[in-house]
C-alpha positions as CSV (number, residue, x, y, z in Angstrom):
1,M,27.3,-19.0,39.2
2,T,25.5,-22.3,38.7
3,T,22.3,-23.3,40.6
4,S,21.6,-26.7,42.0
5,L,19.3,-29.2,40.6
6,A,16.9,-28.7,43.4
7,D,16.8,-24.9,42.5
8,Q,16.0,-25.8,39.0
9,L,13.2,-28.0,40.1
10,K,11.8,-25.2,42.5
11,H,12.1,-22.8,39.7
12,A,10.2,-25.0,37.1
13,K,7.5,-25.8,39.6
14,Q,7.0,-22.0,40.5
15,A,6.8,-21.3,36.8
16,M,4.3,-24.0,36.2
17,D,2.1,-23.1,39.3
18,K,1.9,-19.5,37.9
19,T,0.7,-21.1,34.4
20,V,-2.1,-23.0,36.1
21,E,-3.1,-19.9,38.1
22,A,-3.1,-17.8,35.0
23,V,-5.3,-20.5,33.1
24,K,-7.8,-20.3,36.1
25,R,-7.8,-16.6,35.9
26,E,-8.5,-16.6,32.3
27,F,-11.3,-19.2,32.7
28,A,-12.9,-16.9,35.3
29,T,-13.5,-14.4,32.6
30,V,-15.3,-16.9,30.4
31,R,-19.0,-16.4,30.7
32,T,-21.2,-19.3,32.1
33,G,-24.7,-19.4,33.0
34,K,-24.1,-17.9,36.4
35,A,-23.2,-14.2,37.3
36,T,-19.7,-13.7,38.5
37,T,-17.7,-10.4,39.0
38,A,-14.6,-12.0,37.3
39,L,-16.6,-12.0,34.0
40,L,-15.9,-8.2,33.8
41,D,-12.1,-8.4,34.9
42,L,-10.8,-7.9,31.4
43,V,-13.1,-5.0,30.5
44,R,-11.2,-1.8,30.2
45,V,-12.9,1.6,30.4
46,E,-11.9,4.9,28.8
47,A,-11.6,7.2,31.9
48,Y,-9.5,10.2,32.6
49,G,-7.7,10.1,29.4
50,N,-6.6,6.5,29.9
51,E,-7.8,3.0,29.5
52,M,-8.5,1.5,32.9
53,P,-9.7,-1.9,34.3
54,L,-13.3,-1.6,35.2
55,T,-12.5,-2.6,38.8
56,Q,-10.6,0.6,39.3
57,V,-13.3,2.9,38.4
58,A,-16.4,1.0,39.9
59,S,-17.5,-1.7,42.3
60,V,-18.8,-4.8,40.6
61,A,-21.3,-7.2,42.4
62,A,-23.3,-10.2,41.6
63,P,-26.4,-9.8,43.7
64,E,-28.4,-12.4,42.0
65,P,-27.4,-15.6,39.9
66,K,-28.4,-14.0,36.6
67,L,-27.5,-10.2,37.4
68,L,-24.4,-8.1,37.8
69,T,-24.4,-4.5,38.9
70,I,-21.7,-1.9,38.5
71,Q,-21.6,1.2,40.8
72,P,-19.1,3.7,39.5
73,W,-17.3,5.8,42.0
74,D,-17.6,8.8,39.5
75,K,-21.0,8.9,37.9
76,T,-19.6,10.7,35.0
77,L,-18.1,7.4,33.8
78,L,-21.4,5.6,33.5
79,K,-21.6,6.2,29.7
80,A,-17.9,5.2,29.3
81,I,-18.5,1.9,31.3
82,E,-21.6,1.1,29.4
83,K,-19.8,1.6,26.0
84,A,-16.7,-0.5,27.3
85,I,-19.2,-3.5,28.1
86,L,-21.0,-3.2,24.8
87,A,-17.5,-3.3,23.0
88,S,-16.3,-6.3,25.0
89,D,-17.1,-9.6,23.3
90,L,-19.0,-10.8,26.1
91,G,-22.4,-10.4,24.3
92,L,-23.9,-8.4,27.3
93,T,-26.5,-5.6,27.4
94,P,-26.0,-3.1,30.2
95,S,-28.9,-0.9,31.4
96,N,-28.0,2.4,33.0
97,D,-30.5,4.2,35.4
98,G,-28.3,7.2,36.1
99,N,-26.8,5.8,39.1
100,I,-25.9,2.1,38.6
101,I,-25.5,-0.2,35.7
102,R,-27.4,-3.5,35.7
103,I,-26.4,-6.3,33.4
104,P,-28.9,-9.2,33.2
105,L,-27.2,-12.3,32.0
106,P,-29.4,-13.9,29.5
107,P,-29.3,-17.7,29.2
108,L,-26.6,-19.0,26.8
109,T,-27.7,-20.7,23.5
110,E,-26.5,-24.0,22.8
111,E,-24.3,-22.5,19.9
112,R,-22.8,-20.0,22.3
113,R,-21.9,-22.6,24.8
114,K,-20.1,-24.6,22.3
115,E,-18.1,-21.4,21.1
116,L,-17.2,-20.7,24.9
117,V,-15.9,-24.3,25.4
118,K,-13.8,-23.9,22.3
119,V,-12.3,-20.6,23.7
120,M,-11.7,-22.4,26.9
121,H,-9.8,-25.2,25.2
122,T,-7.7,-22.6,23.4
123,L,-6.8,-21.0,26.8
124,A,-6.1,-24.4,28.3
125,E,-3.8,-25.2,25.3
126,E,-1.7,-22.0,26.0
127,G,-1.3,-23.1,29.5
128,R,-0.1,-26.6,28.5
129,V,2.2,-25.1,25.9
130,A,3.7,-22.6,28.7
131,N,4.1,-25.6,31.1
132,G,5.9,-27.6,28.4
133,N,8.2,-24.6,27.7
134,A,9.0,-24.3,31.3
135,S,9.8,-28.0,31.5
136,T,12.0,-28.0,28.4
137,E,13.8,-24.9,29.5
138,T,14.6,-26.4,32.9
139,I,15.8,-29.6,31.4
140,G,18.1,-27.9,29.2
141,K,19.6,-26.1,32.3
142,I,19.8,-29.3,34.1
143,K,21.8,-30.7,31.3
144,K,24.3,-27.9,31.6
145,V,24.9,-28.1,35.4
146,E,28.4,-29.0,36.3
147,H,30.0,-31.3,38.9
148,V,26.8,-33.5,39.0
149,S,26.5,-37.0,38.0
150,E,24.5,-38.3,35.0
151,D,22.3,-40.3,37.4
152,E,21.5,-37.2,39.4
153,K,20.7,-35.3,36.1
154,K,18.5,-38.1,35.0
155,K,16.6,-38.3,38.3
156,A,16.1,-34.4,38.2
157,E,14.8,-34.8,34.7
158,K,12.3,-37.4,35.8
159,D,11.2,-35.2,38.7
160,I,10.7,-32.2,36.3
161,Q,8.7,-34.5,34.0
162,K,6.4,-35.5,36.9
163,V,5.8,-31.9,37.9
164,H,4.9,-31.2,34.3
165,D,2.6,-34.0,34.2
166,D,1.0,-33.0,37.6
167,H,0.4,-29.6,36.3
168,L,-1.2,-30.8,33.0
169,K,-3.6,-32.7,35.3
170,L,-4.4,-29.6,37.2
171,V,-5.1,-27.7,33.8
172,D,-7.3,-30.6,32.6
173,A,-9.2,-30.6,35.9
174,A,-9.9,-26.9,35.6
175,V,-11.1,-27.3,32.0
176,K,-13.5,-30.2,33.0
177,A,-14.9,-28.1,35.9
178,K,-15.3,-25.0,33.7
179,E,-16.8,-26.9,30.7
180,A,-19.3,-28.5,33.1
181,E,-20.3,-25.0,34.3
182,I,-20.7,-23.8,30.8
183,M,-22.7,-26.5,29.5
184,E,-25.1,-26.7,32.7
185,V,-28.5,-25.4,31.6
């Protein structure tokens, strides 16, 4: 069964929307000067014989702009959580009082800010490539659609290109916003 050109366009747009959302999620895990719980989203804790996301074993909060707190649901995991945070490449130093883990966020050095901007640009490039792949794949499928005039195929290809370009602009806007956040002293 062949799908229509409109279905192809819809599918490509959904794939590109997912890519932009993934890039934004990745950006949320890049540290800036402000405390955000998303910073710890990728931290995995050794718990109950498995590696689990931190958010599945504790509640994470940002009660102050320069402080994160982690309240484990099981206090026996305090050491494992502390170890996981130290092992992450976030450059954070947790302190454990036996009930809760506090993570003060030190100000970023100029050098660290520049490193983080590079990481962000790498993440953004991965998003741009994924968008390009979705676009190329869809255009390839459009060319194979039968019982459709060449003019309709050309129009569909232009529509795909516009959706692609719009999504690249969304990624670029996210990069700009996050870069400003990182470089803010």
